[in-house]
PQR file of N, CA, C, O and H, with PARSE charges and radii, in Angstrom:
ATOM      1  N   UNK A   1     153.342 111.785 138.504 -0.4000 1.5000
ATOM      2  CA  UNK A   1     153.487 110.541 137.788 -0.0000 2.0000
ATOM      3  C   UNK A   1     153.435 109.401 138.809  0.5500 1.7000
ATOM      4  O   UNK A   1     153.968 109.513 139.913 -0.5500 1.4000
ATOM      5  N   UNK A   2     152.790 108.313 138.422 -0.4000 1.5000
ATOM      6  CA  UNK A   2     152.701 107.154 139.302 -0.0000 2.0000
ATOM      7  C   UNK A   2     153.442 105.977 138.676  0.5500 1.7000
ATOM      8  O   UNK A   2     153.624 105.911 137.460 -0.5500 1.4000
ATOM      9  H   UNK A   2     152.357 108.221 137.526  0.4000 1.0000
ATOM     10  N   UNK A   3     153.859 105.060 139.525 -0.4000 1.5000
ATOM     11  CA  UNK A   3     154.575 103.878 139.074 -0.0000 2.0000
ATOM     12  C   UNK A   3     153.588 102.733 138.890  0.5500 1.7000
ATOM     13  O   UNK A   3     152.724 102.505 139.736 -0.5500 1.4000
ATOM     14  H   UNK A   3     153.711 105.113 140.512  0.4000 1.0000
ATOM     15  N   UNK A   4     153.721 102.015 137.778 -0.4000 1.5000
ATOM     16  CA  UNK A   4     152.850 100.876 137.496 -0.0000 2.0000
ATOM     17  C   UNK A   4     153.711  99.652 137.261  0.5500 1.7000
ATOM     18  O   UNK A   4     154.673  99.695 136.494 -0.5500 1.4000
ATOM     19  H   UNK A   4     154.423 102.200 137.090  0.4000 1.0000
ATOM     20  N   UNK A   5     153.363  98.562 137.923 -0.4000 1.5000
ATOM     21  CA  UNK A   5     153.972  97.268 137.676 -0.0000 2.0000
ATOM     22  C   UNK A   5     153.107  96.563 136.640  0.5500 1.7000
ATOM     23  O   UNK A   5     151.941  96.264 136.898 -0.5500 1.4000
ATOM     24  H   UNK A   5     152.581  98.527 138.546  0.4000 1.0000
ATOM     25  N   UNK A   6     153.676  96.299 135.474 -0.4000 1.5000
ATOM     26  CA  UNK A   6     152.929  95.665 134.382 -0.0000 2.0000
ATOM     27  C   UNK A   6     152.955  94.154 134.561  0.5500 1.7000
ATOM     28  O   UNK A   6     153.475  93.419 133.721 -0.5500 1.4000
ATOM     29  H   UNK A   6     154.623  96.542 135.265  0.4000 1.0000
ATOM     30  N   UNK A   7     152.383  93.710 135.672 -0.4000 1.5000
ATOM     31  CA  UNK A   7     152.396  92.287 136.015 -0.0000 2.0000
ATOM     32  C   UNK A   7     151.353  92.035 137.089  0.5500 1.7000
ATOM     33  O   UNK A   7     151.015  92.922 137.873 -0.5500 1.4000
ATOM     34  H   UNK A   7     151.961  94.308 136.354  0.4000 1.0000
ATOM     35  N   UNK A   8     150.855  90.818 137.110 -0.4000 1.5000
ATOM     36  CA  UNK A   8     149.946  90.429 138.192 -0.0000 2.0000
ATOM     37  C   UNK A   8     150.617  89.424 139.126  0.5500 1.7000
ATOM     38  O   UNK A   8     149.956  88.818 139.970 -0.5500 1.4000
ATOM     39  H   UNK A   8     151.130  90.098 136.473  0.4000 1.0000
ATOM     40  N   UNK A   9     151.917  89.250 138.976 -0.4000 1.5000
ATOM     41  CA  UNK A   9     152.684  88.319 139.802 -0.0000 2.0000
ATOM     42  C   UNK A   9     152.734  88.802 141.250  0.5500 1.7000
ATOM     43  O   UNK A   9     153.164  89.923 141.523 -0.5500 1.4000
ATOM     44  H   UNK A   9     152.454  89.743 138.291  0.4000 1.0000
ATOM     45  N   UNK A  10     152.296  87.958 142.166 -0.4000 1.5000
ATOM     46  CA  UNK A  10     152.353  88.346 143.584 -0.0000 2.0000
ATOM     47  C   UNK A  10     153.793  88.441 144.063  0.5500 1.7000
ATOM     48  O   UNK A  10     154.105  89.272 144.916 -0.5500 1.4000
ATOM     49  H   UNK A  10     151.947  87.047 141.944  0.4000 1.0000
ATOM     50  N   UNK A  11     154.676  87.602 143.527 -0.4000 1.5000
ATOM     51  CA  UNK A  11     156.094  87.671 143.897 -0.0000 2.0000
ATOM     52  C   UNK A  11     156.676  89.024 143.494  0.5500 1.7000
ATOM     53  O   UNK A  11     157.333  89.681 144.302 -0.5500 1.4000
ATOM     54  H   UNK A  11     154.422  86.927 142.834  0.4000 1.0000
ATOM     55  N   UNK A  12     156.441  89.442 142.258 -0.4000 1.5000
ATOM     56  CA  UNK A  12     156.977  90.729 141.797 -0.0000 2.0000
ATOM     57  C   UNK A  12     156.355  91.888 142.566  0.5500 1.7000
ATOM     58  O   UNK A  12     157.041  92.856 142.894 -0.5500 1.4000
ATOM     59  H   UNK A  12     155.907  88.909 141.601  0.4000 1.0000
ATOM     60  N   UNK A  13     155.058  91.793 142.854 -0.4000 1.5000
ATOM     61  CA  UNK A  13     154.385  92.842 143.620 -0.0000 2.0000
ATOM     62  C   UNK A  13     155.007  92.981 145.009  0.5500 1.7000
ATOM     63  O   UNK A  13     155.293  94.093 145.454 -0.5500 1.4000
ATOM     64  H   UNK A  13     154.501  91.006 142.587  0.4000 1.0000
ATOM     65  N   UNK A  14     155.214  91.867 145.686 -0.4000 1.5000
ATOM     66  CA  UNK A  14     155.789  91.912 147.032 -0.0000 2.0000
ATOM     67  C   UNK A  14     157.223  92.430 147.013  0.5500 1.7000
ATOM     68  O   UNK A  14     157.627  93.175 147.905 -0.5500 1.4000
ATOM     69  H   UNK A  14     154.982  90.964 145.324  0.4000 1.0000
ATOM     70  N   UNK A  15     157.983  92.043 146.011 -0.4000 1.5000
ATOM     71  CA  UNK A  15     159.362  92.499 145.893 -0.0000 2.0000
ATOM     72  C   UNK A  15     159.418  94.008 145.653  0.5500 1.7000
ATOM     73  O   UNK A  15     160.194  94.710 146.301 -0.5500 1.4000
ATOM     74  H   UNK A  15     157.654  91.438 145.286  0.4000 1.0000
ATOM     75  N   UNK A  16     158.610  94.502 144.740 -0.4000 1.5000
ATOM     76  CA  UNK A  16     158.606  95.932 144.447 -0.0000 2.0000
ATOM     77  C   UNK A  16     158.093  96.744 145.631  0.5500 1.7000
ATOM     78  O   UNK A  16     158.562  97.857 145.871 -0.5500 1.4000
ATOM     79  H   UNK A  16     157.979  93.932 144.213  0.4000 1.0000
ATOM     80  N   UNK A  17     157.134  96.194 146.370 -0.4000 1.5000
ATOM     81  CA  UNK A  17     156.593  96.891 147.539 -0.0000 2.0000
ATOM     82  C   UNK A  17     157.692  97.165 148.564  0.5500 1.7000
ATOM     83  O   UNK A  17     157.681  98.200 149.231 -0.5500 1.4000
ATOM     84  H   UNK A  17     156.753  95.291 146.175  0.4000 1.0000
ATOM     85  N   UNK A  18     158.635  96.240 148.686 -0.4000 1.5000
ATOM     86  CA  UNK A  18     159.749  96.437 149.626 -0.0000 2.0000
ATOM     87  C   UNK A  18     160.663  97.571 149.184  0.5500 1.7000
ATOM     88  O   UNK A  18     161.306  98.210 150.017 -0.5500 1.4000
ATOM     89  H   UNK A  18     158.643  95.399 148.145  0.4000 1.0000
ATOM     90  N   UNK A  19     160.724  97.823 147.890 -0.4000 1.5000
ATOM     91  CA  UNK A  19     161.646  98.825 147.357 -0.0000 2.0000
ATOM     92  C   UNK A  19     161.012 100.212 147.279  0.5500 1.7000
ATOM     93  O   UNK A  19     161.612 101.191 147.723 -0.5500 1.4000
ATOM     94  H   UNK A  19     160.202  97.303 147.214  0.4000 1.0000
ATOM     95  N   UNK A  20     159.811 100.303 146.720 -0.4000 1.5000
ATOM     96  CA  UNK A  20     159.223 101.627 146.473 -0.0000 2.0000
ATOM     97  C   UNK A  20     157.975 101.928 147.283  0.5500 1.7000
ATOM     98  O   UNK A  20     157.606 103.094 147.423 -0.5500 1.4000
ATOM     99  H   UNK A  20     159.325  99.507 146.360  0.4000 1.0000
ATOM    100  N   UNK A  21     157.328 100.930 147.809 -0.4000 1.5000
ATOM    101  CA  UNK A  21     156.139 101.175 148.616 -0.0000 2.0000
ATOM    102  C   UNK A  21     154.862 101.334 147.809  0.5500 1.7000
ATOM    103  O   UNK A  21     154.074 100.395 147.705 -0.5500 1.4000
ATOM    104  H   UNK A  21     157.628  99.983 147.695  0.4000 1.0000
ATOM    105  N   UNK A  22     154.649 102.517 147.234 -0.4000 1.5000
ATOM    106  CA  UNK A  22     153.370 102.819 146.590 -0.0000 2.0000
ATOM    107  C   UNK A  22     153.451 102.676 145.070  0.5500 1.7000
ATOM    108  O   UNK A  22     154.260 103.334 144.416 -0.5500 1.4000
ATOM    109  H   UNK A  22     155.289 103.280 147.318  0.4000 1.0000
ATOM    110  N   UNK A  23     152.611 101.816 144.527 -0.4000 1.5000
ATOM    111  CA  UNK A  23     152.532 101.626 143.089 -0.0000 2.0000
ATOM    112  C   UNK A  23     151.234 100.904 142.770  0.5500 1.7000
ATOM    113  O   UNK A  23     150.512 100.473 143.670 -0.5500 1.4000
ATOM    114  H   UNK A  23     151.954 101.281 145.059  0.4000 1.0000
ATOM    115  N   UNK A  24     150.948 100.778 141.501 -0.4000 1.5000
ATOM    116  CA  UNK A  24     149.728 100.123 141.032 -0.0000 2.0000
ATOM    117  C   UNK A  24     150.116  98.914 140.180  0.5500 1.7000
ATOM    118  O   UNK A  24     151.098  98.967 139.439 -0.5500 1.4000
ATOM    119  H   UNK A  24     151.534 101.128 140.770  0.4000 1.0000
ATOM    120  N   UNK A  25     149.356  97.833 140.280 -0.4000 1.5000
ATOM    121  CA  UNK A  25     149.562  96.655 139.434 -0.0000 2.0000
ATOM    122  C   UNK A  25     148.505  96.638 138.335  0.5500 1.7000
ATOM    123  O   UNK A  25     147.319  96.834 138.602 -0.5500 1.4000
ATOM    124  H   UNK A  25     148.558  97.789 140.881  0.4000 1.0000
ATOM    125  N   UNK A  26     148.936  96.406 137.110 -0.4000 1.5000
ATOM    126  CA  UNK A  26     148.034  96.352 135.972 -0.0000 2.0000
ATOM    127  C   UNK A  26     148.389  95.130 135.135  0.5500 1.7000
ATOM    128  O   UNK A  26     149.554  94.902 134.811 -0.5500 1.4000
ATOM    129  H   UNK A  26     149.899  96.247 136.893  0.4000 1.0000
ATOM    130  N   UNK A  27     147.375  94.350 134.791 -0.4000 1.5000
ATOM    131  CA  UNK A  27     147.590  93.197 133.913 -0.0000 2.0000
ATOM    132  C   UNK A  27     147.907  93.705 132.510  0.5500 1.7000
ATOM    133  O   UNK A  27     147.110  94.449 131.938 -0.5500 1.4000
ATOM    134  H   UNK A  27     146.428  94.536 135.054  0.4000 1.0000
ATOM    135  N   UNK A  28     149.045  93.324 131.945 -0.4000 1.5000
ATOM    136  CA  UNK A  28     149.439  93.872 130.646 -0.0000 2.0000
ATOM    137  C   UNK A  28     148.715  93.278 129.443  0.5500 1.7000
ATOM    138  O   UNK A  28     148.800  93.843 128.353 -0.5500 1.4000
ATOM    139  H   UNK A  28     149.692  92.720 132.410  0.4000 1.0000
ATOM    140  N   UNK A  29     148.010  92.168 129.596 -0.4000 1.5000
ATOM    141  CA  UNK A  29     147.266  91.528 128.514 -0.0000 2.0000
ATOM    142  C   UNK A  29     148.148  91.233 127.298  0.5500 1.7000
ATOM    143  O   UNK A  29     147.790  91.555 126.166 -0.5500 1.4000
ATOM    144  H   UNK A  29     147.940  91.710 130.482  0.4000 1.0000
ATOM    145  N   UNK A  30     149.299  90.619 127.549 -0.4000 1.5000
ATOM    146  CA  UNK A  30     150.220  90.178 126.508 -0.0000 2.0000
ATOM    147  C   UNK A  30     150.192  88.662 126.473  0.5500 1.7000
ATOM    148  O   UNK A  30     150.294  88.010 127.512 -0.5500 1.4000
ATOM    149  H   UNK A  30     149.590  90.357 128.470  0.4000 1.0000
ATOM    150  N   UNK A  31     150.055  88.102 125.286 -0.4000 1.5000
ATOM    151  CA  UNK A  31     150.016  86.651 125.131 -0.0000 2.0000
ATOM    152  C   UNK A  31     151.440  86.099 125.129  0.5500 1.7000
ATOM    153  O   UNK A  31     152.093  86.058 124.087 -0.5500 1.4000
ATOM    154  H   UNK A  31     149.972  88.631 124.442  0.4000 1.0000
ATOM    155  N   UNK A  32     151.916  85.676 126.298 -0.4000 1.5000
ATOM    156  CA  UNK A  32     153.279  85.173 126.430 -0.0000 2.0000
ATOM    157  C   UNK A  32     153.481  83.878 125.645  0.5500 1.7000
ATOM    158  O   UNK A  32     154.565  83.647 125.109 -0.5500 1.4000
ATOM    159  H   UNK A  32     151.386  85.709 127.145  0.4000 1.0000
ATOM    160  N   UNK A  33     152.472  83.048 125.571 -0.4000 1.5000
ATOM    161  CA  UNK A  33     152.598  81.776 124.849 -0.0000 2.0000
ATOM    162  C   UNK A  33     152.888  81.996 123.370  0.5500 1.7000
ATOM    163  O   UNK A  33     153.661  81.247 122.772 -0.5500 1.4000
ATOM    164  H   UNK A  33     151.592  83.236 126.007  0.4000 1.0000
ATOM    165  N   UNK A  34     152.290  82.992 122.789 -0.4000 1.5000
ATOM    166  CA  UNK A  34     152.522  83.304 121.378 -0.0000 2.0000
ATOM    167  C   UNK A  34     153.983  83.690 121.153  0.5500 1.7000
ATOM    168  O   UNK A  34     154.576  83.315 120.142 -0.5500 1.4000
ATOM    169  H   UNK A  34     151.662  83.601 123.275  0.4000 1.0000
ATOM    170  N   UNK A  35     154.553  84.423 122.075 -0.4000 1.5000
ATOM    171  CA  UNK A  35     155.936  84.873 121.930 -0.0000 2.0000
ATOM    172  C   UNK A  35     156.932  83.744 122.159  0.5500 1.7000
ATOM    173  O   UNK A  35     158.035  83.785 121.614 -0.5500 1.4000
ATOM    174  H   UNK A  35     154.071  84.728 122.897  0.4000 1.0000
ATOM    175  N   UNK A  36     156.578  82.753 122.937 -0.4000 1.5000
ATOM    176  CA  UNK A  36     157.502  81.653 123.228 -0.0000 2.0000
ATOM    177  C   UNK A  36     157.816  80.823 121.994  0.5500 1.7000
ATOM    178  O   UNK A  36     158.839  80.138 121.974 -0.5500 1.4000
ATOM    179  H   UNK A  36     155.682  82.720 123.380  0.4000 1.0000
ATOM    180  N   UNK A  37     156.990  80.858 120.981 -0.4000 1.5000
ATOM    181  CA  UNK A  37     157.220  80.091 119.767 -0.0000 2.0000
ATOM    182  C   UNK A  37     158.146  80.769 118.771  0.5500 1.7000
ATOM    183  O   UNK A  37     158.323  80.270 117.660 -0.5500 1.4000
ATOM    184  H   UNK A  37     156.160  81.415 120.997  0.4000 1.0000
ATOM    185  N   UNK A  38     158.735  81.885 119.141 -0.4000 1.5000
ATOM    186  CA  UNK A  38     159.567  82.647 118.204 -0.0000 2.0000
ATOM    187  C   UNK A  38     161.039  82.248 118.221  0.5500 1.7000
ATOM    188  O   UNK A  38     161.866  82.929 117.614 -0.5500 1.4000
ATOM    189  H   UNK A  38     158.591  82.291 120.043  0.4000 1.0000
ATOM    190  N   UNK A  39     161.381  81.158 118.905 -0.4000 1.5000
ATOM    191  CA  UNK A  39     162.762  80.657 118.957 -0.0000 2.0000
ATOM    192  C   UNK A  39     163.765  81.706 119.414  0.5500 1.7000
ATOM    193  O   UNK A  39     164.857  81.806 118.855 -0.5500 1.4000
ATOM    194  H   UNK A  39     160.710  80.605 119.398  0.4000 1.0000
ATOM    195  N   UNK A  40     163.408  82.482 120.419 -0.4000 1.5000
ATOM    196  CA  UNK A  40     164.313  83.478 120.984 -0.0000 2.0000
ATOM    197  C   UNK A  40     165.089  82.850 122.136  0.5500 1.7000
ATOM    198  O   UNK A  40     164.631  81.892 122.759 -0.5500 1.4000
ATOM    199  H   UNK A  40     162.521  82.401 120.873  0.4000 1.0000
ATOM    200  N   UNK A  41     166.255  83.395 122.407 -0.4000 1.5000
ATOM    201  CA  UNK A  41     167.001  82.953 123.581 -0.0000 2.0000
ATOM    202  C   UNK A  41     166.206  83.365 124.823  0.5500 1.7000
ATOM    203  O   UNK A  41     165.356  84.251 124.731 -0.5500 1.4000
ATOM    204  H   UNK A  41     166.627  84.173 121.901  0.4000 1.0000
ATOM    205  N   UNK A  42     166.455  82.754 125.966 -0.4000 1.5000
ATOM    206  CA  UNK A  42     165.731  83.153 127.187 -0.0000 2.0000
ATOM    207  C   UNK A  42     165.871  84.647 127.486  0.5500 1.7000
ATOM    208  O   UNK A  42     164.900  85.299 127.869 -0.5500 1.4000
ATOM    209  H   UNK A  42     167.146  82.035 126.041  0.4000 1.0000
ATOM    210  N   UNK A  43     167.074  85.185 127.309 -0.4000 1.5000
ATOM    211  CA  UNK A  43     167.285  86.614 127.558 -0.0000 2.0000
ATOM    212  C   UNK A  43     166.480  87.465 126.579  0.5500 1.7000
ATOM    213  O   UNK A  43     165.810  88.415 126.984 -0.5500 1.4000
ATOM    214  H   UNK A  43     167.863  84.655 126.997  0.4000 1.0000
ATOM    215  N   UNK A  44     166.546  87.128 125.306 -0.4000 1.5000
ATOM    216  CA  UNK A  44     165.814  87.896 124.293 -0.0000 2.0000
ATOM    217  C   UNK A  44     164.309  87.807 124.522  0.5500 1.7000
ATOM    218  O   UNK A  44     163.594  88.792 124.337 -0.5500 1.4000
ATOM    219  H   UNK A  44     167.090  86.356 124.977  0.4000 1.0000
ATOM    220  N   UNK A  45     163.824  86.637 124.923 -0.4000 1.5000
ATOM    221  CA  UNK A  45     162.396  86.476 125.206 -0.0000 2.0000
ATOM    222  C   UNK A  45     161.984  87.342 126.389  0.5500 1.7000
ATOM    223  O   UNK A  45     160.957  88.019 126.335 -0.5500 1.4000
ATOM    224  H   UNK A  45     164.404  85.837 125.074  0.4000 1.0000
ATOM    225  N   UNK A  46     162.775  87.323 127.455 -0.4000 1.5000
ATOM    226  CA  UNK A  46     162.458  88.141 128.635 -0.0000 2.0000
ATOM    227  C   UNK A  46     162.439  89.624 128.281  0.5500 1.7000
ATOM    228  O   UNK A  46     161.560  90.360 128.727 -0.5500 1.4000
ATOM    229  H   UNK A  46     163.609  86.773 127.499  0.4000 1.0000
ATOM    230  N   UNK A  47     163.401  90.058 127.485 -0.4000 1.5000
ATOM    231  CA  UNK A  47     163.458  91.463 127.078 -0.0000 2.0000
ATOM    232  C   UNK A  47     162.263  91.838 126.200  0.5500 1.7000
ATOM    233  O   UNK A  47     161.676  92.908 126.360 -0.5500 1.4000
ATOM    234  H   UNK A  47     164.116  89.460 127.122  0.4000 1.0000
ATOM    235  N   UNK A  48     161.916  90.959 125.286 -0.4000 1.5000
ATOM    236  CA  UNK A  48     160.783  91.249 124.399 -0.0000 2.0000
ATOM    237  C   UNK A  48     159.472  91.299 125.181  0.5500 1.7000
ATOM    238  O   UNK A  48     158.656  92.194 124.964 -0.5500 1.4000
ATOM    239  H   UNK A  48     162.393  90.090 125.156  0.4000 1.0000
ATOM    240  N   UNK A  49     159.268  90.352 126.081 -0.4000 1.5000
ATOM    241  CA  UNK A  49     158.040  90.344 126.873 -0.0000 2.0000
ATOM    242  C   UNK A  49     157.964  91.577 127.766  0.5500 1.7000
ATOM    243  O   UNK A  49     156.894  92.168 127.916 -0.5500 1.4000
ATOM    244  H   UNK A  49     159.932  89.625 126.257  0.4000 1.0000
ATOM    245  N   UNK A  50     159.082  91.966 128.358 -0.4000 1.5000
ATOM    246  CA  UNK A  50     159.099  93.163 129.201 -0.0000 2.0000
ATOM    247  C   UNK A  50     158.708  94.399 128.392  0.5500 1.7000
ATOM    248  O   UNK A  50     157.922  95.229 128.849 -0.5500 1.4000
ATOM    249  H   UNK A  50     159.951  91.486 128.236  0.4000 1.0000
ATOM    250  N   UNK A  51     159.262  94.508 127.192 -0.4000 1.5000
ATOM    251  CA  UNK A  51     158.933  95.654 126.331 -0.0000 2.0000
ATOM    252  C   UNK A  51     157.468  95.646 125.918  0.5500 1.7000
ATOM    253  O   UNK A  51     156.805  96.682 125.974 -0.5500 1.4000
ATOM    254  H   UNK A  51     159.900  93.833 126.820  0.4000 1.0000
ATOM    255  N   UNK A  52     156.955  94.483 125.503 -0.4000 1.5000
ATOM    256  CA  UNK A  52     155.550  94.383 125.093 -0.0000 2.0000
ATOM    257  C   UNK A  52     154.609  94.721 126.248  0.5500 1.7000
ATOM    258  O   UNK A  52     153.604  95.404 126.052 -0.5500 1.4000
ATOM    259  H   UNK A  52     157.494  93.642 125.457  0.4000 1.0000
ATOM    260  N   UNK A  53     154.930  94.248 127.438 -0.4000 1.5000
ATOM    261  CA  UNK A  53     154.090  94.537 128.604 -0.0000 2.0000
ATOM    262  C   UNK A  53     154.123  96.016 128.953  0.5500 1.7000
ATOM    263  O   UNK A  53     153.088  96.608 129.259 -0.5500 1.4000
ATOM    264  H   UNK A  53     155.746  93.693 127.598  0.4000 1.0000
ATOM    265  N   UNK A  54     155.301  96.612 128.910 -0.4000 1.5000
ATOM    266  CA  UNK A  54     155.417  98.042 129.203 -0.0000 2.0000
ATOM    267  C   UNK A  54     154.646  98.868 128.183  0.5500 1.7000
ATOM    268  O   UNK A  54     153.963  99.825 128.547 -0.5500 1.4000
ATOM    269  H   UNK A  54     156.142  96.132 128.661  0.4000 1.0000
ATOM    270  N   UNK A  55     154.749  98.508 126.918 -0.4000 1.5000
ATOM    271  CA  UNK A  55     154.031  99.236 125.872 -0.0000 2.0000
ATOM    272  C   UNK A  55     152.517  99.085 126.028  0.5500 1.7000
ATOM    273  O   UNK A  55     151.777 100.049 125.832 -0.5500 1.4000
ATOM    274  H   UNK A  55     155.304  97.730 126.622  0.4000 1.0000
ATOM    275  N   UNK A  56     152.054  97.887 126.378 -0.4000 1.5000
ATOM    276  CA  UNK A  56     150.618  97.650 126.543 -0.0000 2.0000
ATOM    277  C   UNK A  56     150.050  98.484 127.684  0.5500 1.7000
ATOM    278  O   UNK A  56     148.972  99.065 127.555 -0.5500 1.4000
ATOM    279  H   UNK A  56     152.655  97.104 126.537  0.4000 1.0000
ATOM    280  N   UNK A  57     150.762  98.543 128.786 -0.4000 1.5000
ATOM    281  CA  UNK A  57     150.279  99.314 129.938 -0.0000 2.0000
ATOM    282  C   UNK A  57     150.410 100.810 129.666  0.5500 1.7000
ATOM    283  O   UNK A  57     149.557 101.591 130.089 -0.5500 1.4000
ATOM    284  H   UNK A  57     151.637  98.071 128.891  0.4000 1.0000
ATOM    285  N   UNK A  58     151.460 101.215 128.970 -0.4000 1.5000
ATOM    286  CA  UNK A  58     151.642 102.630 128.647 -0.0000 2.0000
ATOM    287  C   UNK A  58     150.475 103.173 127.821  0.5500 1.7000
ATOM    288  O   UNK A  58     150.075 104.325 127.989 -0.5500 1.4000
ATOM    289  H   UNK A  58     152.153 100.581 128.626  0.4000 1.0000
ATOM    290  N   UNK A  59     149.934 102.348 126.937 -0.4000 1.5000
ATOM    291  CA  UNK A  59     148.787 102.783 126.132 -0.0000 2.0000
ATOM    292  C   UNK A  59     147.587 103.128 127.012  0.5500 1.7000
ATOM    293  O   UNK A  59     146.810 104.025 126.683 -0.5500 1.4000
ATOM    294  H   UNK A  59     150.259 101.412 126.801  0.4000 1.0000
ATOM    295  N   UNK A  60     147.439 102.422 128.118 -0.4000 1.5000
ATOM    296  CA  UNK A  60     146.319 102.669 129.034 -0.0000 2.0000
ATOM    297  C   UNK A  60     146.608 103.806 130.007  0.5500 1.7000
ATOM    298  O   UNK A  60     145.695 104.523 130.417 -0.5500 1.4000
ATOM    299  H   UNK A  60     148.070 101.694 128.384  0.4000 1.0000
ATOM    300  N   UNK A  61     147.898 103.974 130.383 -0.4000 1.5000
ATOM    301  CA  UNK A  61     148.303 104.946 131.400 -0.0000 2.0000
ATOM    302  C   UNK A  61     149.515 105.746 130.904  0.5500 1.7000
ATOM    303  O   UNK A  61     150.614 105.570 131.432 -0.5500 1.4000
ATOM    304  H   UNK A  61     148.640 103.392 130.050  0.4000 1.0000
ATOM    305  N   UNK A  62     149.346 106.606 129.917 -0.4000 1.5000
ATOM    306  CA  UNK A  62     150.487 107.306 129.341 -0.0000 2.0000
ATOM    307  C   UNK A  62     151.200 108.274 130.297  0.5500 1.7000
ATOM    308  O   UNK A  62     152.329 108.678 130.017 -0.5500 1.4000
ATOM    309  H   UNK A  62     148.454 106.749 129.488  0.4000 1.0000
ATOM    310  N   UNK A  63     150.589 108.643 131.383 -0.4000 1.5000
ATOM    311  CA  UNK A  63     151.217 109.566 132.329 -0.0000 2.0000
ATOM    312  C   UNK A  63     152.010 108.851 133.423  0.5500 1.7000
ATOM    313  O   UNK A  63     152.586 109.489 134.305 -0.5500 1.4000
ATOM    314  H   UNK A  63     149.673 108.314 131.610  0.4000 1.0000
ATOM    315  N   UNK A  64     152.032 107.530 133.354 -0.4000 1.5000
ATOM    316  CA  UNK A  64     152.716 106.768 134.412 -0.0000 2.0000
ATOM    317  C   UNK A  64     154.024 106.207 133.911  0.5500 1.7000
ATOM    318  O   UNK A  64     154.737 105.539 134.660 -0.5500 1.4000
ATOM    319  H   UNK A  64     151.564 107.012 132.638  0.4000 1.0000
TER
END
């Protein structure tokens, strides 16, 4: 099994590289702007976006 970062953020990539070393970055193709209009709290929005991104990448890489 391989680890995938569901983000193209260079900050997140560099941070994760310090912790685990080897992983792959994949753009999750989630429309964050669409989700921002749902009147969620910042915490709820972050949790929802994280889940949507993980689900989107999982569909492409189910073994990771």
